[in-house]
mmCIF file of the N, C-alpha and C atoms, coordinates in Angstrom:
data_MODEL
# 
_entry.id   MODEL 
# 
loop_
_atom_site.group_PDB 
_atom_site.id 
_atom_site.type_symbol 
_atom_site.label_atom_id 
_atom_site.label_alt_id 
_atom_site.label_comp_id 
_atom_site.label_asym_id 
_atom_site.label_entity_id 
_atom_site.label_seq_id 
_atom_site.pdbx_PDB_ins_code 
_atom_site.Cartn_x 
_atom_site.Cartn_y 
_atom_site.Cartn_z 
_atom_site.occupancy 
_atom_site.B_iso_or_equiv 
_atom_site.pdbx_formal_charge 
_atom_site.auth_seq_id 
_atom_site.auth_comp_id 
_atom_site.auth_asym_id 
_atom_site.auth_atom_id 
_atom_site.pdbx_PDB_model_num 
ATOM 1   N N  . MET A 1 1  ? -49.237 84.445  291.457 1.00 0.00 ? 1  MET A N  1 
ATOM 2   C CA . MET A 1 1  ? -49.024 83.546  290.702 1.00 0.00 ? 1  MET A CA 1 
ATOM 3   C C  . MET A 1 1  ? -48.125 82.545  291.492 1.00 0.00 ? 1  MET A C  1 
ATOM 4   N N  . ALA A 1 2  ? -47.687 82.714  292.351 1.00 0.00 ? 2  ALA A N  1 
ATOM 5   C CA . ALA A 1 2  ? -47.101 81.488  293.508 1.00 0.00 ? 2  ALA A CA 1 
ATOM 6   C C  . ALA A 1 2  ? -48.255 80.976  293.777 1.00 0.00 ? 2  ALA A C  1 
ATOM 7   N N  . GLU A 1 3  ? -49.177 81.085  294.218 1.00 0.00 ? 3  GLU A N  1 
ATOM 8   C CA . GLU A 1 3  ? -50.397 80.357  294.534 1.00 0.00 ? 3  GLU A CA 1 
ATOM 9   C C  . GLU A 1 3  ? -50.907 79.498  293.797 1.00 0.00 ? 3  GLU A C  1 
ATOM 10  N N  . PHE A 1 4  ? -50.854 80.128  292.397 1.00 0.00 ? 4  PHE A N  1 
ATOM 11  C CA . PHE A 1 4  ? -51.731 79.466  291.612 1.00 0.00 ? 4  PHE A CA 1 
ATOM 12  C C  . PHE A 1 4  ? -50.654 78.159  290.799 1.00 0.00 ? 4  PHE A C  1 
ATOM 13  N N  . CYS A 1 5  ? -49.503 78.253  291.372 1.00 0.00 ? 5  CYS A N  1 
ATOM 14  C CA . CYS A 1 5  ? -48.579 77.029  290.770 1.00 0.00 ? 5  CYS A CA 1 
ATOM 15  C C  . CYS A 1 5  ? -48.723 76.350  291.858 1.00 0.00 ? 5  CYS A C  1 
ATOM 16  N N  . THR A 1 6  ? -48.554 76.591  293.097 1.00 0.00 ? 6  THR A N  1 
ATOM 17  C CA . THR A 1 6  ? -48.888 75.573  294.523 1.00 0.00 ? 6  THR A CA 1 
ATOM 18  C C  . THR A 1 6  ? -50.105 75.316  294.020 1.00 0.00 ? 6  THR A C  1 
ATOM 19  N N  . ALA A 1 7  ? -50.831 75.526  293.866 1.00 0.00 ? 7  ALA A N  1 
ATOM 20  C CA . ALA A 1 7  ? -52.458 74.688  293.291 1.00 0.00 ? 7  ALA A CA 1 
ATOM 21  C C  . ALA A 1 7  ? -52.041 73.495  292.166 1.00 0.00 ? 7  ALA A C  1 
ATOM 22  N N  . CYS A 1 8  ? -51.645 74.083  291.445 1.00 0.00 ? 8  CYS A N  1 
ATOM 23  C CA . CYS A 1 8  ? -51.505 73.162  290.392 1.00 0.00 ? 8  CYS A CA 1 
ATOM 24  C C  . CYS A 1 8  ? -51.374 71.804  290.480 1.00 0.00 ? 8  CYS A C  1 
ATOM 25  N N  . PRO A 1 9  ? -52.068 70.822  289.792 1.00 0.00 ? 9  PRO A N  1 
ATOM 26  C CA . PRO A 1 9  ? -51.304 69.731  290.137 1.00 0.00 ? 9  PRO A CA 1 
ATOM 27  C C  . PRO A 1 9  ? -50.025 68.687  288.845 1.00 0.00 ? 9  PRO A C  1 
ATOM 28  N N  . CYS A 1 10 ? -49.001 69.868  289.138 1.00 0.00 ? 10 CYS A N  1 
ATOM 29  C CA . CYS A 1 10 ? -47.835 69.418  288.617 1.00 0.00 ? 10 CYS A CA 1 
ATOM 30  C C  . CYS A 1 10 ? -46.460 69.121  289.764 1.00 0.00 ? 10 CYS A C  1 
ATOM 31  N N  . ASP A 1 11 ? -45.651 68.583  289.196 1.00 0.00 ? 11 ASP A N  1 
ATOM 32  C CA . ASP A 1 11 ? -44.783 67.666  290.015 1.00 0.00 ? 11 ASP A CA 1 
ATOM 33  C C  . ASP A 1 11 ? -43.960 69.170  290.991 1.00 0.00 ? 11 ASP A C  1 
ATOM 34  N N  . ASP A 1 12 ? -43.650 70.223  290.151 1.00 0.00 ? 12 ASP A N  1 
ATOM 35  C CA . ASP A 1 12 ? -43.129 71.209  290.464 1.00 0.00 ? 12 ASP A CA 1 
ATOM 36  C C  . ASP A 1 12 ? -43.766 72.434  291.041 1.00 0.00 ? 12 ASP A C  1 
ATOM 37  N N  . ASP A 1 13 ? -43.444 73.109  291.947 1.00 0.00 ? 13 ASP A N  1 
ATOM 38  C CA . ASP A 1 13 ? -44.548 74.407  291.728 1.00 0.00 ? 13 ASP A CA 1 
ATOM 39  C C  . ASP A 1 13 ? -44.263 75.368  291.534 1.00 0.00 ? 13 ASP A C  1 
ATOM 40  N N  . THR A 1 14 ? -43.520 75.529  290.026 1.00 0.00 ? 14 THR A N  1 
ATOM 41  C CA . THR A 1 14 ? -43.259 76.653  289.150 1.00 0.00 ? 14 THR A CA 1 
ATOM 42  C C  . THR A 1 14 ? -43.870 76.936  287.919 1.00 0.00 ? 14 THR A C  1 
ATOM 43  N N  . ILE A 1 15 ? -43.759 78.061  287.625 1.00 0.00 ? 15 ILE A N  1 
ATOM 44  C CA . ILE A 1 15 ? -44.544 78.026  285.935 1.00 0.00 ? 15 ILE A CA 1 
ATOM 45  C C  . ILE A 1 15 ? -43.587 77.155  285.096 1.00 0.00 ? 15 ILE A C  1 
ATOM 46  N N  . GLY A 1 16 ? -42.718 76.125  284.729 1.00 0.00 ? 16 GLY A N  1 
ATOM 47  C CA . GLY A 1 16 ? -42.181 75.511  284.170 1.00 0.00 ? 16 GLY A CA 1 
ATOM 48  C C  . GLY A 1 16 ? -42.781 74.335  284.791 1.00 0.00 ? 16 GLY A C  1 
ATOM 49  N N  . GLY A 1 17 ? -43.240 73.440  285.907 1.00 0.00 ? 17 GLY A N  1 
ATOM 50  C CA . GLY A 1 17 ? -44.139 72.518  286.516 1.00 0.00 ? 17 GLY A CA 1 
ATOM 51  C C  . GLY A 1 17 ? -45.427 72.622  285.630 1.00 0.00 ? 17 GLY A C  1 
ATOM 52  N N  . VAL A 1 18 ? -46.065 73.765  285.721 1.00 0.00 ? 18 VAL A N  1 
ATOM 53  C CA . VAL A 1 18 ? -47.274 73.862  284.890 1.00 0.00 ? 18 VAL A CA 1 
ATOM 54  C C  . VAL A 1 18 ? -47.087 73.953  283.455 1.00 0.00 ? 18 VAL A C  1 
ATOM 55  N N  . GLN A 1 19 ? -46.018 74.706  282.858 1.00 0.00 ? 19 GLN A N  1 
ATOM 56  C CA . GLN A 1 19 ? -45.767 74.488  281.557 1.00 0.00 ? 19 GLN A CA 1 
ATOM 57  C C  . GLN A 1 19 ? -45.896 72.856  281.151 1.00 0.00 ? 19 GLN A C  1 
ATOM 58  N N  . ARG A 1 20 ? -45.367 72.258  281.741 1.00 0.00 ? 20 ARG A N  1 
ATOM 59  C CA . ARG A 1 20 ? -45.031 71.044  281.450 1.00 0.00 ? 20 ARG A CA 1 
ATOM 60  C C  . ARG A 1 20 ? -45.921 70.002  281.839 1.00 0.00 ? 20 ARG A C  1 
ATOM 61  N N  . LEU A 1 21 ? -47.187 70.742  282.398 1.00 0.00 ? 21 LEU A N  1 
ATOM 62  C CA . LEU A 1 21 ? -48.347 69.552  281.951 1.00 0.00 ? 21 LEU A CA 1 
ATOM 63  C C  . LEU A 1 21 ? -49.169 69.560  280.831 1.00 0.00 ? 21 LEU A C  1 
ATOM 64  N N  . SER A 1 22 ? -49.992 67.742  280.603 1.00 0.00 ? 22 SER A N  1 
ATOM 65  C CA . SER A 1 22 ? -50.190 68.379  278.873 1.00 0.00 ? 22 SER A CA 1 
ATOM 66  C C  . SER A 1 22 ? -51.126 69.180  278.886 1.00 0.00 ? 22 SER A C  1 
ATOM 67  N N  . THR A 1 23 ? -51.132 69.689  278.026 1.00 0.00 ? 23 THR A N  1 
ATOM 68  C CA . THR A 1 23 ? -52.081 70.697  277.338 1.00 0.00 ? 23 THR A CA 1 
ATOM 69  C C  . THR A 1 23 ? -53.730 70.525  277.960 1.00 0.00 ? 23 THR A C  1 
ATOM 70  N N  . ASP A 1 24 ? -54.200 69.639  278.028 1.00 0.00 ? 24 ASP A N  1 
ATOM 71  C CA . ASP A 1 24 ? -55.728 68.833  278.786 1.00 0.00 ? 24 ASP A CA 1 
ATOM 72  C C  . ASP A 1 24 ? -55.614 69.475  280.014 1.00 0.00 ? 24 ASP A C  1 
ATOM 73  N N  . LYS A 1 25 ? -54.605 68.820  280.407 1.00 0.00 ? 25 LYS A N  1 
ATOM 74  C CA . LYS A 1 25 ? -54.376 68.921  281.838 1.00 0.00 ? 25 LYS A CA 1 
ATOM 75  C C  . LYS A 1 25 ? -54.427 70.203  282.664 1.00 0.00 ? 25 LYS A C  1 
ATOM 76  N N  . ARG A 1 26 ? -53.550 71.227  281.989 1.00 0.00 ? 26 ARG A N  1 
ATOM 77  C CA . ARG A 1 26 ? -52.921 72.410  282.362 1.00 0.00 ? 26 ARG A CA 1 
ATOM 78  C C  . ARG A 1 26 ? -54.428 73.507  281.813 1.00 0.00 ? 26 ARG A C  1 
ATOM 79  N N  . ASP A 1 27 ? -54.972 73.177  280.351 1.00 0.00 ? 27 ASP A N  1 
ATOM 80  C CA . ASP A 1 27 ? -56.289 73.780  280.703 1.00 0.00 ? 27 ASP A CA 1 
ATOM 81  C C  . ASP A 1 27 ? -57.808 73.262  281.678 1.00 0.00 ? 27 ASP A C  1 
ATOM 82  N N  . ALA A 1 28 ? -57.562 72.039  281.760 1.00 0.00 ? 28 ALA A N  1 
ATOM 83  C CA . ALA A 1 28 ? -58.735 71.919  282.563 1.00 0.00 ? 28 ALA A CA 1 
ATOM 84  C C  . ALA A 1 28 ? -58.177 72.935  284.372 1.00 0.00 ? 28 ALA A C  1 
ATOM 85  N N  . PHE A 1 29 ? -57.128 72.834  284.446 1.00 0.00 ? 29 PHE A N  1 
ATOM 86  C CA . PHE A 1 29 ? -56.883 73.586  285.354 1.00 0.00 ? 29 PHE A CA 1 
ATOM 87  C C  . PHE A 1 29 ? -57.140 74.934  285.692 1.00 0.00 ? 29 PHE A C  1 
ATOM 88  N N  . VAL A 1 30 ? -57.003 75.145  284.541 1.00 0.00 ? 30 VAL A N  1 
ATOM 89  C CA . VAL A 1 30 ? -57.154 76.850  284.602 1.00 0.00 ? 30 VAL A CA 1 
ATOM 90  C C  . VAL A 1 30 ? -58.585 77.157  284.501 1.00 0.00 ? 30 VAL A C  1 
ATOM 91  N N  . ALA A 1 31 ? -59.417 76.676  283.911 1.00 0.00 ? 31 ALA A N  1 
ATOM 92  C CA . ALA A 1 31 ? -61.016 76.431  283.432 1.00 0.00 ? 31 ALA A CA 1 
ATOM 93  C C  . ALA A 1 31 ? -61.149 76.695  285.177 1.00 0.00 ? 31 ALA A C  1 
ATOM 94  N N  . ARG A 1 32 ? -60.578 75.637  285.950 1.00 0.00 ? 32 ARG A N  1 
ATOM 95  C CA . ARG A 1 32 ? -61.640 75.116  286.802 1.00 0.00 ? 32 ARG A CA 1 
ATOM 96  C C  . ARG A 1 32 ? -61.020 76.377  287.993 1.00 0.00 ? 32 ARG A C  1 
ATOM 97  N N  . THR A 1 33 ? -59.346 76.738  288.040 1.00 0.00 ? 33 THR A N  1 
ATOM 98  C CA . THR A 1 33 ? -59.137 77.767  289.010 1.00 0.00 ? 33 THR A CA 1 
ATOM 99  C C  . THR A 1 33 ? -58.988 79.464  288.708 1.00 0.00 ? 33 THR A C  1 
ATOM 100 N N  . THR A 1 34 ? -59.690 79.622  287.110 1.00 0.00 ? 34 THR A N  1 
ATOM 101 C CA . THR A 1 34 ? -59.593 81.210  286.825 1.00 0.00 ? 34 THR A CA 1 
ATOM 102 C C  . THR A 1 34 ? -60.767 81.021  285.904 1.00 0.00 ? 34 THR A C  1 
ATOM 103 N N  . ASP A 1 35 ? -60.927 82.397  285.665 1.00 0.00 ? 35 ASP A N  1 
ATOM 104 C CA . ASP A 1 35 ? -61.877 82.936  284.682 1.00 0.00 ? 35 ASP A CA 1 
ATOM 105 C C  . ASP A 1 35 ? -61.918 82.717  283.405 1.00 0.00 ? 35 ASP A C  1 
ATOM 106 N N  . PHE A 1 36 ? -60.562 81.990  282.817 1.00 0.00 ? 36 PHE A N  1 
ATOM 107 C CA . PHE A 1 36 ? -60.234 81.408  281.865 1.00 0.00 ? 36 PHE A CA 1 
ATOM 108 C C  . PHE A 1 36 ? -60.484 80.267  281.390 1.00 0.00 ? 36 PHE A C  1 
ATOM 109 N N  . GLU A 1 37 ? -60.726 80.275  280.000 1.00 0.00 ? 37 GLU A N  1 
ATOM 110 C CA . GLU A 1 37 ? -61.159 78.848  279.719 1.00 0.00 ? 37 GLU A CA 1 
ATOM 111 C C  . GLU A 1 37 ? -59.901 77.938  279.393 1.00 0.00 ? 37 GLU A C  1 
ATOM 112 N N  . ALA A 1 38 ? -58.637 78.725  279.097 1.00 0.00 ? 38 ALA A N  1 
ATOM 113 C CA . ALA A 1 38 ? -57.201 77.753  278.708 1.00 0.00 ? 38 ALA A CA 1 
ATOM 114 C C  . ALA A 1 38 ? -56.191 78.674  279.227 1.00 0.00 ? 38 ALA A C  1 
ATOM 115 N N  . TRP A 1 39 ? -55.181 78.171  278.803 1.00 0.00 ? 39 TRP A N  1 
ATOM 116 C CA . TRP A 1 39 ? -54.398 78.404  279.377 1.00 0.00 ? 39 TRP A CA 1 
ATOM 117 C C  . TRP A 1 39 ? -53.506 79.564  278.228 1.00 0.00 ? 39 TRP A C  1 
ATOM 118 N N  . THR A 1 40 ? -53.229 79.204  277.156 1.00 0.00 ? 40 THR A N  1 
ATOM 119 C CA . THR A 1 40 ? -53.510 80.345  275.970 1.00 0.00 ? 40 THR A CA 1 
ATOM 120 C C  . THR A 1 40 ? -54.400 81.170  276.072 1.00 0.00 ? 40 THR A C  1 
ATOM 121 N N  . GLU A 1 41 ? -55.349 81.209  276.251 1.00 0.00 ? 41 GLU A N  1 
ATOM 122 C CA . GLU A 1 41 ? -56.048 82.579  276.539 1.00 0.00 ? 41 GLU A CA 1 
ATOM 123 C C  . GLU A 1 41 ? -55.859 83.477  277.765 1.00 0.00 ? 41 GLU A C  1 
ATOM 124 N N  . MET A 1 42 ? -55.588 82.452  278.824 1.00 0.00 ? 42 MET A N  1 
ATOM 125 C CA . MET A 1 42 ? -54.980 83.086  280.050 1.00 0.00 ? 42 MET A CA 1 
ATOM 126 C C  . MET A 1 42 ? -53.396 83.959  279.257 1.00 0.00 ? 42 MET A C  1 
ATOM 127 N N  . LYS A 1 43 ? -52.623 83.548  279.012 1.00 0.00 ? 43 LYS A N  1 
ATOM 128 C CA . LYS A 1 43 ? -51.558 83.998  278.839 1.00 0.00 ? 43 LYS A CA 1 
ATOM 129 C C  . LYS A 1 43 ? -51.409 85.367  277.583 1.00 0.00 ? 43 LYS A C  1 
ATOM 130 N N  . GLN A 1 44 ? -52.302 85.346  277.035 1.00 0.00 ? 44 GLN A N  1 
ATOM 131 C CA . GLN A 1 44 ? -52.960 86.156  276.247 1.00 0.00 ? 44 GLN A CA 1 
ATOM 132 C C  . GLN A 1 44 ? -53.302 87.729  276.536 1.00 0.00 ? 44 GLN A C  1 
ATOM 133 N N  . THR A 1 45 ? -53.827 87.636  277.683 1.00 0.00 ? 45 THR A N  1 
ATOM 134 C CA . THR A 1 45 ? -54.562 88.021  278.337 1.00 0.00 ? 45 THR A CA 1 
ATOM 135 C C  . THR A 1 45 ? -53.524 89.182  278.646 1.00 0.00 ? 45 THR A C  1 
ATOM 136 N N  . ALA A 1 46 ? -53.153 88.235  279.843 1.00 0.00 ? 46 ALA A N  1 
ATOM 137 C CA . ALA A 1 46 ? -51.928 88.782  280.491 1.00 0.00 ? 46 ALA A CA 1 
ATOM 138 C C  . ALA A 1 46 ? -50.483 89.419  280.074 1.00 0.00 ? 46 ALA A C  1 
ATOM 139 N N  . ALA A 1 47 ? -50.553 89.195  278.902 1.00 0.00 ? 47 ALA A N  1 
ATOM 140 C CA . ALA A 1 47 ? -49.311 89.638  277.596 1.00 0.00 ? 47 ALA A CA 1 
ATOM 141 C C  . ALA A 1 47 ? -49.942 90.958  277.246 1.00 0.00 ? 47 ALA A C  1 
ATOM 142 N N  . THR A 1 48 ? -51.262 91.289  277.033 1.00 0.00 ? 48 THR A N  1 
ATOM 143 C CA . THR A 1 48 ? -51.881 92.325  276.340 1.00 0.00 ? 48 THR A CA 1 
ATOM 144 C C  . THR A 1 48 ? -52.441 93.188  277.833 1.00 0.00 ? 48 THR A C  1 
ATOM 145 N N  . GLU A 1 49 ? -52.467 92.916  278.887 1.00 0.00 ? 49 GLU A N  1 
ATOM 146 C CA . GLU A 1 49 ? -52.581 93.786  280.016 1.00 0.00 ? 49 GLU A CA 1 
ATOM 147 C C  . GLU A 1 49 ? -51.333 94.451  280.204 1.00 0.00 ? 49 GLU A C  1 
ATOM 148 N N  . ASP A 1 50 ? -50.028 93.872  280.092 1.00 0.00 ? 50 ASP A N  1 
ATOM 149 C CA . ASP A 1 50 ? -48.851 94.234  280.102 1.00 0.00 ? 50 ASP A CA 1 
ATOM 150 C C  . ASP A 1 50 ? -48.125 95.100  279.468 1.00 0.00 ? 50 ASP A C  1 
ATOM 151 N N  . LEU A 1 51 ? -48.973 95.427  278.525 1.00 0.00 ? 51 LEU A N  1 
ATOM 152 C CA . LEU A 1 51 ? -48.250 95.587  276.881 1.00 0.00 ? 51 LEU A CA 1 
ATOM 153 C C  . LEU A 1 51 ? -49.099 97.321  277.129 1.00 0.00 ? 51 LEU A C  1 
ATOM 154 N N  . VAL A 1 52 ? -50.454 97.059  277.572 1.00 0.00 ? 52 VAL A N  1 
ATOM 155 C CA . VAL A 1 52 ? -51.303 98.259  277.710 1.00 0.00 ? 52 VAL A CA 1 
ATOM 156 C C  . VAL A 1 52 ? -50.665 99.214  278.991 1.00 0.00 ? 52 VAL A C  1 
ATOM 157 N N  . THR A 1 53 ? -50.101 98.311  280.309 1.00 0.00 ? 53 THR A N  1 
ATOM 158 C CA . THR A 1 53 ? -49.438 99.098  281.114 1.00 0.00 ? 53 THR A CA 1 
ATOM 159 C C  . THR A 1 53 ? -48.089 99.819  280.664 1.00 0.00 ? 53 THR A C  1 
ATOM 160 N N  . LEU A 1 54 ? -47.399 99.220  279.796 1.00 0.00 ? 54 LEU A N  1 
ATOM 161 C CA . LEU A 1 54 ? -45.967 99.898  279.445 1.00 0.00 ? 54 LEU A CA 1 
ATOM 162 C C  . LEU A 1 54 ? -46.306 101.001 278.645 1.00 0.00 ? 54 LEU A C  1 
ATOM 163 N N  . GLN A 1 55 ? -47.501 101.083 277.875 1.00 0.00 ? 55 GLN A N  1 
ATOM 164 C CA . GLN A 1 55 ? -47.801 102.181 276.701 1.00 0.00 ? 55 GLN A CA 1 
ATOM 165 C C  . GLN A 1 55 ? -47.999 103.381 277.785 1.00 0.00 ? 55 GLN A C  1 
ATOM 166 N N  . ASN A 1 56 ? -49.035 102.949 278.951 1.00 0.00 ? 56 ASN A N  1 
ATOM 167 C CA . ASN A 1 56 ? -49.040 104.467 279.630 1.00 0.00 ? 56 ASN A CA 1 
ATOM 168 C C  . ASN A 1 56 ? -48.225 104.435 280.889 1.00 0.00 ? 56 ASN A C  1 
ATOM 169 N N  . VAL A 1 57 ? -46.913 104.182 280.977 1.00 0.00 ? 57 VAL A N  1 
ATOM 170 C CA . VAL A 1 57 ? -46.000 104.361 281.946 1.00 0.00 ? 57 VAL A CA 1 
ATOM 171 C C  . VAL A 1 57 ? -45.240 106.210 281.523 1.00 0.00 ? 57 VAL A C  1 
# 
């Protein structure tokens, strides 16, 4: 996650900095640097994976 935040074109290299980007800039960054098309898609996938992991513990 730290590498993702550092690579992001935001002022603050934190998840908060990423979240403060405009929706268009954030989605463009996610699409350019991940397998996802948008921030929301990436967050939903991560949440689902965390839920599945927790259920299997």
